N, C-alpha and C positions, 0 to 999 in steps of 0.2 A: 272665832269669827269666821264667817263664811265669805269666801272670795267670790266676787261676782264675775261671771264669764261674760266677755264681750262677744257679741255676734261677729262672725267673720264675713267679710265682703267677698263672696266667692268669685264674682266676675273679675274683680281687680286682681286677685291671685292668679286666676287662669291667664289673664293677659300678661302678667309678669313672667309666668312660666313659658309662655309662647315666645316672649321677647328673649329670654335666656336661651331657649333652644335655637332661635334664629341666629343669635350671636355666635353660637358654637358651630353653625353650618359654614362650610367654606364658600367663598364667593363663587357664583356661577356665571361663567362667561357665555354659555350656550343658551339659546332662546328657550329650549325645553329643559334647561337645568341639567342636562346629561353631558358627560364627556366620555372618552374612551376609558379613562381611568375609573370613573364611577361605574361604568358598565362592566368592564372586564377585570378591574382590580389593578393594583400597581404591579407592572411587570417586574420591577426590581425586587418585589417580595417573593418571586418565584425564580430561583436560579436558572432553571431550564429555559425560561423566556428571556433572560438577560444574559445571553451568551457572550463570553469574553474571548473565546477561542477562535473567532472568525478572523481570517487573514485580512490585513489592511489592504486598501487599494494602492496600486503602485502610483508613484508620482515622479519617477525619474526614468531616463532612457533605459538604464540597467533593469529597473523594475518592470518596465514594459516588455523588454526582451525576455525576462524570466517568465512573465505571465504567458507570452506567446509560446515559449518553449513548453510550459506546463500544459497548456491547452492542446498543443500539437501532440504531446506524449499521451494524452487521454483520448485514444482512438474511439472508445465507446461513446464519448461525448459528441464528436463531430461526424463520424462515419455514417450513422443512420440518417443524417440530414443532407448528405450529398445528393444532388440531382444534376442532370446535364440538360442543356438546352441547345438545340442545333442552330438557333438563330443568334444567340448572344451568350456571353458568360453568365453563369448562374451564381447567385450569391444569397447568403442568409446571415443575419446578425446573430452572433453567438453570445455576446456579453456586452453590457454597458456598465460604466462606472463613472465616478466624478471626473470629468475631463477626458474620457476616452471611450472608444467603442471597438469591438473586435468582430471581424467579418470572416465568413467562410466563403471562398470562391471556387468554382469548378471551371475547367477549361477543356474544351474538346480540341483535337488537333486543328491547328490553323487559327484558333481564336486569339485575339489580341486586344490589349487595352488601348492601343493607339498611343502616340506620344502625348504625355500629359503631366501636369503637376497636381498637387493636392491643396493648393491655396495655402492657407495659414496652418494646415495640419502637418505634423511630422508623424513618423510612424516606424513600424517594424513589420516585415513580411517574412514568412517562412513557407517553404514547400513541404507538404506532408505526403504527397503521392504524385508519381510521374515526374516530369521535368519541365521547367520553364526556362526561357532565355530572356534576359533583361538587357536592354540597351539604354545606357544613361547618357545624358548630354548636358554639358555645363561649361563653366569658365575653364575648368581643368581639362577640357577636351571630351572626347567620346570614348565610351568603353562598352564592351559587350561581354557578358558572362553567362555561363550555364548555371542554373539553380537546381540542384538535385535535392531529393528528400533530405531534410535536416539543414539545408542551406538557409541562412538568415541574412536579411538586408535591413539596415537601419538607415532611415532617410530623414532629412530635415525639411522644414517648410520651404516650398518653392522648388524642391528637388524635381528635376525633369527626367522622366524615363518612359520607356515602353516595355511592356511585358507581353510575351507571346508564347503559346504552346507550339513550338516548332517541331515537336516529335510526332510520332504516329499513334501515341497512346494518350488517353485523358490524363489530366493533372488536377490536383487540388492544392490550394494554398490558404493560409490564414494570415489576415492583415489586421494590425492594430493601428488606429489613427488617434492622435491627440493634438488638439481637441477633436471631438467627433467630426467626421468628414461632412462638410457642408458645401464644398465645391470641388470640381475636378475639371480643370481647364485643359482643353485639347489644344495641341500645337501642331502647326504644319511644318514639315521639314522634308527635304528631298528623301525619297525612299532609299534605304540602304539594305544590303543583304544582312539578315539577322543570323549570322553564324557565329558560334563561340570563338573567341580568340584562342590561338594555339597555346597550350600550357607550357 
């Protein structure tokens, strides 16, 4: 007996295949249907793009102090950026991270920050070249100290101080603020001689 072949409905089969292919496609959130993964591929599939050896960002005072120390030790990183301005302290941002920023400052002889606080920011500063004098003022009284290369100061939010280059040579310092510096409040106080306290 001969089997009778039924004619196939081609359009219906094509629509069914198109629906199956569409069901297998991932949902597209972009208007043009493209995303960075669809264009560049999954970065996790390529180990050199998904690095795990990157250092974590610091989140503690000790971590911030360590970061400032590491940046200060890397002279090739900051030395080419140093500039001097005869009218004002010169500064450049070296690094930012979640909740902090790091600045490079240069000081010509006689340049001063004025007596100020950093608002809600706490921080760390270190001298990397030359010498600075810091005068602090607070409930615990007044203090004056010389900051030579390698000297570090850690300060909390609301810390009131003045930094000045009282020497005859230029100076360079690195400052970290956490959170990033958004205000620097100047304070008036009777002028005092900025000489270091005897050791």
